[in-house]
CHARMM internal coordinates of N, CA and C (Angstrom, degrees):
IC EDIT
DIST 1 N 1 CA 1.4551
DIST 1 CA 1 C 1.5148
ANGL 1 N 1 CA 1 C 108.27
DIST 1 C 2 N 1.2901
ANGL 1 CA 1 C 2 N 115.23
DIHE 1 N 1 CA 1 C 2 N 135.34
DIST 2 N 2 CA 1.4635
ANGL 1 C 2 N 2 CA 122.69
DIHE 1 CA 1 C 2 N 2 CA 176.36
DIST 2 CA 2 C 1.5329
ANGL 2 N 2 CA 2 C 108.37
DIHE 1 C 2 N 2 CA 2 C -100.74
DIST 2 C 3 N 1.3104
ANGL 2 CA 2 C 3 N 116.35
DIHE 2 N 2 CA 2 C 3 N 127.35
DIST 3 N 3 CA 1.4734
ANGL 2 C 3 N 3 CA 121.42
DIHE 2 CA 2 C 3 N 3 CA 179.97
DIST 3 CA 3 C 1.5407
ANGL 3 N 3 CA 3 C 107.51
DIHE 2 C 3 N 3 CA 3 C -113.81
DIST 3 C 4 N 1.3276
ANGL 3 CA 3 C 4 N 116.07
DIHE 3 N 3 CA 3 C 4 N 122.51
DIST 4 N 4 CA 1.4619
ANGL 3 C 4 N 4 CA 121.49
DIHE 3 CA 3 C 4 N 4 CA -178.48
DIST 4 CA 4 C 1.5142
ANGL 4 N 4 CA 4 C 109.93
DIHE 3 C 4 N 4 CA 4 C -125.10
DIST 4 C 5 N 1.3127
ANGL 4 CA 4 C 5 N 116.02
DIHE 4 N 4 CA 4 C 5 N 147.35
DIST 5 N 5 CA 1.4573
ANGL 4 C 5 N 5 CA 121.14
DIHE 4 CA 4 C 5 N 5 CA 170.90
DIST 5 CA 5 C 1.5296
ANGL 5 N 5 CA 5 C 107.85
DIHE 4 C 5 N 5 CA 5 C -98.40
DIST 5 C 6 N 1.2848
ANGL 5 CA 5 C 6 N 117.05
DIHE 5 N 5 CA 5 C 6 N 131.16
DIST 6 N 6 CA 1.4661
ANGL 5 C 6 N 6 CA 121.69
DIHE 5 CA 5 C 6 N 6 CA 179.44
DIST 6 CA 6 C 1.4942
ANGL 6 N 6 CA 6 C 108.62
DIHE 5 C 6 N 6 CA 6 C -136.58
DIST 6 C 7 N 1.3158
ANGL 6 CA 6 C 7 N 116.98
DIHE 6 N 6 CA 6 C 7 N 148.17
DIST 7 N 7 CA 1.4520
ANGL 6 C 7 N 7 CA 124.25
DIHE 6 CA 6 C 7 N 7 CA 177.35
DIST 7 CA 7 C 1.5205
ANGL 7 N 7 CA 7 C 109.06
DIHE 6 C 7 N 7 CA 7 C -104.31
DIST 7 C 8 N 1.3302
ANGL 7 CA 7 C 8 N 117.17
DIHE 7 N 7 CA 7 C 8 N 160.62
DIST 8 N 8 CA 1.4683
ANGL 7 C 8 N 8 CA 118.59
DIHE 7 CA 7 C 8 N 8 CA 178.04
DIST 8 CA 8 C 1.5271
ANGL 8 N 8 CA 8 C 111.20
DIHE 7 C 8 N 8 CA 8 C -52.31
DIST 8 C 9 N 1.3015
ANGL 8 CA 8 C 9 N 115.98
DIHE 8 N 8 CA 8 C 9 N 135.93
DIST 9 N 9 CA 1.4598
ANGL 8 C 9 N 9 CA 121.15
DIHE 8 CA 8 C 9 N 9 CA -178.20
DIST 9 CA 9 C 1.5241
ANGL 9 N 9 CA 9 C 113.25
DIHE 8 C 9 N 9 CA 9 C 94.38
DIST 9 C 10 N 1.3333
ANGL 9 CA 9 C 10 N 118.04
DIHE 9 N 9 CA 9 C 10 N -21.38
DIST 10 N 10 CA 1.4517
ANGL 9 C 10 N 10 CA 121.29
DIHE 9 CA 9 C 10 N 10 CA 178.38
DIST 10 CA 10 C 1.5201
ANGL 10 N 10 CA 10 C 109.33
DIHE 9 C 10 N 10 CA 10 C -86.53
DIST 10 C 11 N 1.3308
ANGL 10 CA 10 C 11 N 116.01
DIHE 10 N 10 CA 10 C 11 N 158.39
DIST 11 N 11 CA 1.4588
ANGL 10 C 11 N 11 CA 119.57
DIHE 10 CA 10 C 11 N 11 CA -176.43
DIST 11 CA 11 C 1.5135
ANGL 11 N 11 CA 11 C 110.47
DIHE 10 C 11 N 11 CA 11 C -148.33
DIST 11 C 12 N 1.3531
ANGL 11 CA 11 C 12 N 113.90
DIHE 11 N 11 CA 11 C 12 N 169.24
DIST 12 N 12 CA 1.4588
ANGL 11 C 12 N 12 CA 120.24
DIHE 11 CA 11 C 12 N 12 CA 172.26
DIST 12 CA 12 C 1.5278
ANGL 12 N 12 CA 12 C 106.73
DIHE 11 C 12 N 12 CA 12 C -126.78
DIST 12 C 13 N 1.3281
ANGL 12 CA 12 C 13 N 114.99
DIHE 12 N 12 CA 12 C 13 N 156.78
DIST 13 N 13 CA 1.4651
ANGL 12 C 13 N 13 CA 121.48
DIHE 12 CA 12 C 13 N 13 CA 179.88
DIST 13 CA 13 C 1.5233
ANGL 13 N 13 CA 13 C 107.45
DIHE 12 C 13 N 13 CA 13 C -120.28
DIST 13 C 14 N 1.3162
ANGL 13 CA 13 C 14 N 115.81
DIHE 13 N 13 CA 13 C 14 N 130.83
DIST 14 N 14 CA 1.4779
ANGL 13 C 14 N 14 CA 121.22
DIHE 13 CA 13 C 14 N 14 CA 178.50
DIST 14 CA 14 C 1.5067
ANGL 14 N 14 CA 14 C 108.24
DIHE 13 C 14 N 14 CA 14 C -113.93
DIST 14 C 15 N 1.3205
ANGL 14 CA 14 C 15 N 115.29
DIHE 14 N 14 CA 14 C 15 N 122.64
DIST 15 N 15 CA 1.4831
ANGL 14 C 15 N 15 CA 121.24
DIHE 14 CA 14 C 15 N 15 CA 173.96
DIST 15 CA 15 C 1.5312
ANGL 15 N 15 CA 15 C 113.31
DIHE 14 C 15 N 15 CA 15 C 54.24
DIST 15 C 16 N 1.2719
ANGL 15 CA 15 C 16 N 119.33
DIHE 15 N 15 CA 15 C 16 N 34.78
DIST 16 N 16 CA 1.4943
ANGL 15 C 16 N 16 CA 125.15
DIHE 15 CA 15 C 16 N 16 CA 178.04
DIST 16 CA 16 C 1.5017
ANGL 16 N 16 CA 16 C 114.98
DIHE 15 C 16 N 16 CA 16 C 58.67
DIST 16 C 17 N 1.3642
ANGL 16 CA 16 C 17 N 119.08
DIHE 16 N 16 CA 16 C 17 N 4.88
DIST 17 N 17 CA 1.4757
ANGL 16 C 17 N 17 CA 118.78
DIHE 16 CA 16 C 17 N 17 CA -177.01
DIST 17 CA 17 C 1.5020
ANGL 17 N 17 CA 17 C 113.95
DIHE 16 C 17 N 17 CA 17 C -132.17
DIST 17 C 18 N 1.3280
ANGL 17 CA 17 C 18 N 118.58
DIHE 17 N 17 CA 17 C 18 N -8.28
DIST 18 N 18 CA 1.4551
ANGL 17 C 18 N 18 CA 120.90
DIHE 17 CA 17 C 18 N 18 CA -179.05
DIST 18 CA 18 C 1.5378
ANGL 18 N 18 CA 18 C 107.89
DIHE 17 C 18 N 18 CA 18 C -121.32
DIST 18 C 19 N 1.3133
ANGL 18 CA 18 C 19 N 116.98
DIHE 18 N 18 CA 18 C 19 N 127.43
DIST 19 N 19 CA 1.4640
ANGL 18 C 19 N 19 CA 122.04
DIHE 18 CA 18 C 19 N 19 CA 178.66
DIST 19 CA 19 C 1.5340
ANGL 19 N 19 CA 19 C 107.63
DIHE 18 C 19 N 19 CA 19 C -116.62
DIST 19 C 20 N 1.3158
ANGL 19 CA 19 C 20 N 117.50
DIHE 19 N 19 CA 19 C 20 N 124.59
DIST 20 N 20 CA 1.4645
ANGL 19 C 20 N 20 CA 121.98
DIHE 19 CA 19 C 20 N 20 CA 176.71
DIST 20 CA 20 C 1.5365
ANGL 20 N 20 CA 20 C 106.25
DIHE 19 C 20 N 20 CA 20 C -115.45
DIST 20 C 21 N 1.3264
ANGL 20 CA 20 C 21 N 115.54
DIHE 20 N 20 CA 20 C 21 N 115.14
DIST 21 N 21 CA 1.4473
ANGL 20 C 21 N 21 CA 121.52
DIHE 20 CA 20 C 21 N 21 CA -174.90
DIST 21 CA 21 C 1.5347
ANGL 21 N 21 CA 21 C 110.09
DIHE 20 C 21 N 21 CA 21 C -116.20
DIST 21 C 22 N 1.3082
ANGL 21 CA 21 C 22 N 115.93
DIHE 21 N 21 CA 21 C 22 N 140.30
DIST 22 N 22 CA 1.4679
ANGL 21 C 22 N 22 CA 121.72
DIHE 21 CA 21 C 22 N 22 CA 178.56
DIST 22 CA 22 C 1.5428
ANGL 22 N 22 CA 22 C 107.15
DIHE 21 C 22 N 22 CA 22 C -90.16
DIST 22 C 23 N 1.3130
ANGL 22 CA 22 C 23 N 115.89
DIHE 22 N 22 CA 22 C 23 N 124.00
DIST 23 N 23 CA 1.4647
ANGL 22 C 23 N 23 CA 120.40
DIHE 22 CA 22 C 23 N 23 CA 178.10
DIST 23 CA 23 C 1.5115
ANGL 23 N 23 CA 23 C 108.79
DIHE 22 C 23 N 23 CA 23 C -124.71
DIST 23 C 24 N 1.3021
ANGL 23 CA 23 C 24 N 116.47
DIHE 23 N 23 CA 23 C 24 N 156.19
DIST 24 N 24 CA 1.4453
ANGL 23 C 24 N 24 CA 122.16
DIHE 23 CA 23 C 24 N 24 CA -178.39
DIST 24 CA 24 C 1.5528
ANGL 24 N 24 CA 24 C 107.78
DIHE 23 C 24 N 24 CA 24 C -111.59
DIST 24 C 25 N 1.3290
ANGL 24 CA 24 C 25 N 116.50
DIHE 24 N 24 CA 24 C 25 N 129.98
DIST 25 N 25 CA 1.4526
ANGL 24 C 25 N 25 CA 119.36
DIHE 24 CA 24 C 25 N 25 CA -179.14
DIST 25 CA 25 C 1.5242
ANGL 25 N 25 CA 25 C 109.18
DIHE 24 C 25 N 25 CA 25 C -81.95
DIST 25 C 26 N 1.3351
ANGL 25 CA 25 C 26 N 114.80
DIHE 25 N 25 CA 25 C 26 N 174.41
DIST 26 N 26 CA 1.4756
ANGL 25 C 26 N 26 CA 119.94
DIHE 25 CA 25 C 26 N 26 CA -178.69
DIST 26 CA 26 C 1.5216
ANGL 26 N 26 CA 26 C 112.43
DIHE 25 C 26 N 26 CA 26 C -61.87
DIST 26 C 27 N 1.3512
ANGL 26 CA 26 C 27 N 116.33
DIHE 26 N 26 CA 26 C 27 N -31.91
DIST 27 N 27 CA 1.4822
ANGL 26 C 27 N 27 CA 118.39
DIHE 26 CA 26 C 27 N 27 CA -179.69
DIST 27 CA 27 C 1.5166
ANGL 27 N 27 CA 27 C 113.67
DIHE 26 C 27 N 27 CA 27 C -91.86
DIST 27 C 28 N 1.3351
ANGL 27 CA 27 C 28 N 117.25
DIHE 27 N 27 CA 27 C 28 N 11.46
DIST 28 N 28 CA 1.4533
ANGL 27 C 28 N 28 CA 120.59
DIHE 27 CA 27 C 28 N 28 CA 173.99
DIST 28 CA 28 C 1.5203
ANGL 28 N 28 CA 28 C 116.74
DIHE 27 C 28 N 28 CA 28 C 94.91
DIST 28 C 29 N 1.3476
ANGL 28 CA 28 C 29 N 117.10
DIHE 28 N 28 CA 28 C 29 N -7.41
DIST 29 N 29 CA 1.4706
ANGL 28 C 29 N 29 CA 119.15
DIHE 28 CA 28 C 29 N 29 CA 178.85
DIST 29 CA 29 C 1.5313
ANGL 29 N 29 CA 29 C 109.14
DIHE 28 C 29 N 29 CA 29 C -70.50
DIST 29 C 30 N 1.3407
ANGL 29 CA 29 C 30 N 115.04
DIHE 29 N 29 CA 29 C 30 N 149.91
DIST 30 N 30 CA 1.4469
ANGL 29 C 30 N 30 CA 119.96
DIHE 29 CA 29 C 30 N 30 CA 173.40
DIST 30 CA 30 C 1.5134
ANGL 30 N 30 CA 30 C 108.34
DIHE 29 C 30 N 30 CA 30 C -92.51
DIST 30 C 31 N 1.2956
ANGL 30 CA 30 C 31 N 116.34
DIHE 30 N 30 CA 30 C 31 N 138.56
DIST 31 N 31 CA 1.4760
ANGL 30 C 31 N 31 CA 122.08
DIHE 30 CA 30 C 31 N 31 CA 179.60
DIST 31 CA 31 C 1.5080
ANGL 31 N 31 CA 31 C 108.87
DIHE 30 C 31 N 31 CA 31 C -132.85
DIST 31 C 32 N 1.3259
ANGL 31 CA 31 C 32 N 115.69
DIHE 31 N 31 CA 31 C 32 N 162.45
DIST 32 N 32 CA 1.4596
ANGL 31 C 32 N 32 CA 121.12
DIHE 31 CA 31 C 32 N 32 CA 177.01
DIST 32 CA 32 C 1.5141
ANGL 32 N 32 CA 32 C 109.00
DIHE 31 C 32 N 32 CA 32 C -108.69
DIST 32 C 33 N 1.3281
ANGL 32 CA 32 C 33 N 116.38
DIHE 32 N 32 CA 32 C 33 N 131.56
DIST 33 N 33 CA 1.4472
ANGL 32 C 33 N 33 CA 123.07
DIHE 32 CA 32 C 33 N 33 CA 172.07
DIST 33 CA 33 C 1.5235
ANGL 33 N 33 CA 33 C 106.50
DIHE 32 C 33 N 33 CA 33 C -105.41
DIST 33 C 34 N 1.3161
ANGL 33 CA 33 C 34 N 117.83
DIHE 33 N 33 CA 33 C 34 N 124.91
DIST 34 N 34 CA 1.4693
ANGL 33 C 34 N 34 CA 121.58
DIHE 33 CA 33 C 34 N 34 CA -175.55
DIST 34 CA 34 C 1.5113
ANGL 34 N 34 CA 34 C 108.71
DIHE 33 C 34 N 34 CA 34 C -117.56
DIST 34 C 35 N 1.3357
ANGL 34 CA 34 C 35 N 114.56
DIHE 34 N 34 CA 34 C 35 N 125.33
DIST 35 N 35 CA 1.4800
ANGL 34 C 35 N 35 CA 121.25
DIHE 34 CA 34 C 35 N 35 CA 173.97
DIST 35 CA 35 C 1.5113
ANGL 35 N 35 CA 35 C 105.91
DIHE 34 C 35 N 35 CA 35 C -111.01
DIST 35 C 36 N 1.3252
ANGL 35 CA 35 C 36 N 116.10
DIHE 35 N 35 CA 35 C 36 N 123.44
DIST 36 N 36 CA 1.4656
ANGL 35 C 36 N 36 CA 120.53
DIHE 35 CA 35 C 36 N 36 CA -179.26
DIST 36 CA 36 C 1.5083
ANGL 36 N 36 CA 36 C 109.42
DIHE 35 C 36 N 36 CA 36 C -150.33
DIST 36 C 37 N 1.3368
ANGL 36 CA 36 C 37 N 116.90
DIHE 36 N 36 CA 36 C 37 N 156.49
DIST 37 N 37 CA 1.4722
ANGL 36 C 37 N 37 CA 118.74
DIHE 36 CA 36 C 37 N 37 CA 174.68
DIST 37 CA 37 C 1.5241
ANGL 37 N 37 CA 37 C 110.04
DIHE 36 C 37 N 37 CA 37 C -57.99
DIST 37 C 38 N 1.3346
ANGL 37 CA 37 C 38 N 117.07
DIHE 37 N 37 CA 37 C 38 N 150.10
DIST 38 N 38 CA 1.4592
ANGL 37 C 38 N 38 CA 122.30
DIHE 37 CA 37 C 38 N 38 CA -176.29
DIST 38 CA 38 C 1.5192
ANGL 38 N 38 CA 38 C 113.26
DIHE 37 C 38 N 38 CA 38 C -59.73
DIST 38 C 39 N 1.3319
ANGL 38 CA 38 C 39 N 117.08
DIHE 38 N 38 CA 38 C 39 N -28.89
DIST 39 N 39 CA 1.4592
ANGL 38 C 39 N 39 CA 119.92
DIHE 38 CA 38 C 39 N 39 CA -177.73
DIST 39 CA 39 C 1.5321
ANGL 39 N 39 CA 39 C 114.11
DIHE 38 C 39 N 39 CA 39 C -76.24
DIST 39 C 40 N 1.3337
ANGL 39 CA 39 C 40 N 117.60
DIHE 39 N 39 CA 39 C 40 N -6.23
DIST 40 N 40 CA 1.4627
ANGL 39 C 40 N 40 CA 121.51
DIHE 39 CA 39 C 40 N 40 CA 178.06
DIST 40 CA 40 C 1.5355
ANGL 40 N 40 CA 40 C 107.89
DIHE 39 C 40 N 40 CA 40 C -93.44
DIST 40 C 41 N 1.3432
ANGL 40 CA 40 C 41 N 114.80
DIHE 40 N 40 CA 40 C 41 N 124.23
DIST 41 N 41 CA 1.4496
ANGL 40 C 41 N 41 CA 121.50
DIHE 40 CA 40 C 41 N 41 CA -179.24
DIST 41 CA 41 C 1.5298
ANGL 41 N 41 CA 41 C 109.35
DIHE 40 C 41 N 41 CA 41 C -82.83
DIST 41 C 42 N 1.3319
ANGL 41 CA 41 C 42 N 116.76
DIHE 41 N 41 CA 41 C 42 N 126.80
DIST 42 N 42 CA 1.4818
ANGL 41 C 42 N 42 CA 121.47
DIHE 41 CA 41 C 42 N 42 CA 177.47
DIST 42 CA 42 C 1.5255
ANGL 42 N 42 CA 42 C 107.37
DIHE 41 C 42 N 42 CA 42 C -116.72
DIST 42 C 43 N 1.3320
ANGL 42 CA 42 C 43 N 116.19
DIHE 42 N 42 CA 42 C 43 N 124.26
DIST 43 N 43 CA 1.4590
ANGL 42 C 43 N 43 CA 121.92
DIHE 42 CA 42 C 43 N 43 CA -175.83
DIST 43 CA 43 C 1.5173
ANGL 43 N 43 CA 43 C 108.85
DIHE 42 C 43 N 43 CA 43 C -132.89
DIST 43 C 44 N 1.3322
ANGL 43 CA 43 C 44 N 117.01
DIHE 43 N 43 CA 43 C 44 N 138.80
DIST 44 N 44 CA 1.4723
ANGL 43 C 44 N 44 CA 120.37
DIHE 43 CA 43 C 44 N 44 CA 174.92
DIST 44 CA 44 C 1.5253
ANGL 44 N 44 CA 44 C 108.73
DIHE 43 C 44 N 44 CA 44 C -64.97
DIST 44 C 45 N 1.3268
ANGL 44 CA 44 C 45 N 115.82
DIHE 44 N 44 CA 44 C 45 N 149.61
DIST 45 N 45 CA 1.4520
ANGL 44 C 45 N 45 CA 122.47
DIHE 44 CA 44 C 45 N 45 CA -176.58
DIST 45 CA 45 C 1.4994
ANGL 45 N 45 CA 45 C 114.75
DIHE 44 C 45 N 45 CA 45 C -55.69
DIST 45 C 46 N 1.3342
ANGL 45 CA 45 C 46 N 117.62
DIHE 45 N 45 CA 45 C 46 N -44.23
DIST 46 N 46 CA 1.4705
ANGL 45 C 46 N 46 CA 119.88
DIHE 45 CA 45 C 46 N 46 CA -178.31
DIST 46 CA 46 C 1.5153
ANGL 46 N 46 CA 46 C 112.82
DIHE 45 C 46 N 46 CA 46 C -66.21
DIST 46 C 47 N 1.3276
ANGL 46 CA 46 C 47 N 117.20
DIHE 46 N 46 CA 46 C 47 N -32.53
DIST 47 N 47 CA 1.4541
ANGL 46 C 47 N 47 CA 121.27
DIHE 46 CA 46 C 47 N 47 CA 176.01
DIST 47 CA 47 C 1.5071
ANGL 47 N 47 CA 47 C 110.31
DIHE 46 C 47 N 47 CA 47 C -71.40
DIST 47 C 48 N 1.3218
ANGL 47 CA 47 C 48 N 116.24
DIHE 47 N 47 CA 47 C 48 N -43.36
DIST 48 N 48 CA 1.4581
ANGL 47 C 48 N 48 CA 121.76
DIHE 47 CA 47 C 48 N 48 CA 177.81
DIST 48 CA 48 C 1.5254
ANGL 48 N 48 CA 48 C 110.74
DIHE 47 C 48 N 48 CA 48 C -56.38
DIST 48 C 49 N 1.3309
ANGL 48 CA 48 C 49 N 115.93
DIHE 48 N 48 CA 48 C 49 N -48.42
DIST 49 N 49 CA 1.4823
ANGL 48 C 49 N 49 CA 121.76
DIHE 48 CA 48 C 49 N 49 CA 179.20
DIST 49 CA 49 C 1.5140
ANGL 49 N 49 CA 49 C 112.14
DIHE 48 C 49 N 49 CA 49 C -61.47
DIST 49 C 50 N 1.3444
ANGL 49 CA 49 C 50 N 117.02
DIHE 49 N 49 CA 49 C 50 N -42.94
DIST 50 N 50 CA 1.4565
ANGL 49 C 50 N 50 CA 120.89
DIHE 49 CA 49 C 50 N 50 CA 179.39
DIST 50 CA 50 C 1.5136
ANGL 50 N 50 CA 50 C 113.06
DIHE 49 C 50 N 50 CA 50 C -63.25
DIST 50 C 51 N 1.3712
ANGL 50 CA 50 C 51 N 115.27
DIHE 50 N 50 CA 50 C 51 N -42.51
DIST 51 N 51 CA 1.4503
ANGL 50 C 51 N 51 CA 120.40
DIHE 50 CA 50 C 51 N 51 CA 178.25
DIST 51 CA 51 C 1.5269
ANGL 51 N 51 CA 51 C 110.88
DIHE 50 C 51 N 51 CA 51 C -65.94
DIST 51 C 52 N 1.3345
ANGL 51 CA 51 C 52 N 116.39
DIHE 51 N 51 CA 51 C 52 N -39.30
DIST 52 N 52 CA 1.4640
ANGL 51 C 52 N 52 CA 121.31
DIHE 51 CA 51 C 52 N 52 CA 179.71
DIST 52 CA 52 C 1.5263
ANGL 52 N 52 CA 52 C 109.77
DIHE 51 C 52 N 52 CA 52 C -64.38
DIST 52 C 53 N 1.3378
ANGL 52 CA 52 C 53 N 116.24
DIHE 52 N 52 CA 52 C 53 N -43.39
DIST 53 N 53 CA 1.4830
ANGL 52 C 53 N 53 CA 120.64
DIHE 52 CA 52 C 53 N 53 CA -179.84
DIST 53 CA 53 C 1.5254
ANGL 53 N 53 CA 53 C 110.69
DIHE 52 C 53 N 53 CA 53 C -66.76
DIST 53 C 54 N 1.3447
ANGL 53 CA 53 C 54 N 116.22
DIHE 53 N 53 CA 53 C 54 N -39.08
DIST 54 N 54 CA 1.4414
ANGL 53 C 54 N 54 CA 121.42
DIHE 53 CA 53 C 54 N 54 CA -179.85
DIST 54 CA 54 C 1.5376
ANGL 54 N 54 CA 54 C 111.62
DIHE 53 C 54 N 54 CA 54 C -64.59
DIST 54 C 55 N 1.3387
ANGL 54 CA 54 C 55 N 115.57
DIHE 54 N 54 CA 54 C 55 N -34.04
DIST 55 N 55 CA 1.4880
ANGL 54 C 55 N 55 CA 120.54
DIHE 54 CA 54 C 55 N 55 CA -178.84
DIST 55 CA 55 C 1.5225
ANGL 55 N 55 CA 55 C 111.36
DIHE 54 C 55 N 55 CA 55 C -72.35
DIST 55 C 56 N 1.3335
ANGL 55 CA 55 C 56 N 117.65
DIHE 55 N 55 CA 55 C 56 N -25.43
DIST 56 N 56 CA 1.4641
ANGL 55 C 56 N 56 CA 118.39
DIHE 55 CA 55 C 56 N 56 CA -177.32
DIST 56 CA 56 C 1.5016
ANGL 56 N 56 CA 56 C 113.92
DIHE 55 C 56 N 56 CA 56 C -96.06
END
COOR INIT
IC SEED 1 N 1 CA 1 C
IC BUILD
């Protein structure tokens, strides 16, 4: 696992096709904005874990 520190407005690029940008909401929370090709499935961690548990 790679752990990076990023500030609002900074981003990382994965495999030249996925951009993960840190953005700040109006109330000060940090959020992630993800740009990826449509064929790439993006799922929140808690949903991924629930689906994984349901499948087993």
